[in-house]
C-alpha positions, -999 to +999 in steps of 0.1 A: -296+019+654-285-020+653-294-039+682-256-047+707-240-015+697-245+002+727-229-023+747-201-026+724-190+007+731-195+010+766-177-020+772-149-007+755-151+030+772-153+006+805-124-008+796-100+021+787-107+031+821-097-006+837-062-003+814-059+034+828-065+026+864-041-012+862-007+016+847-014+045+870-032+037+903-026+019+934-057+006+935-050-027+904-073-054+919-107-020+910-091-016+878-086-058+869-124-063+876-138-032+865-115-039+830-130-074+826-163-056+833-158-040+803-149-071+785-178-086+792-199-057+779-173-062+747-183-093+739-216-099+751-218-065+726-201-083+698-221-111+696-259-100+699-242-071+672-233-107+648-264-130+665-285-097+650-273-088+615 
């Protein structure tokens, strides 16, 4: 399995859950934090995927 694929997929799932928290919840700050955490995982996973071709 390619290095960086798991963080990228995990980041996608976490970002989607953070976006749903932003839309349907009264906890907007938590949704923003979860979304940012997921986006950071996506970026770091993408860097690993590009770096280890």
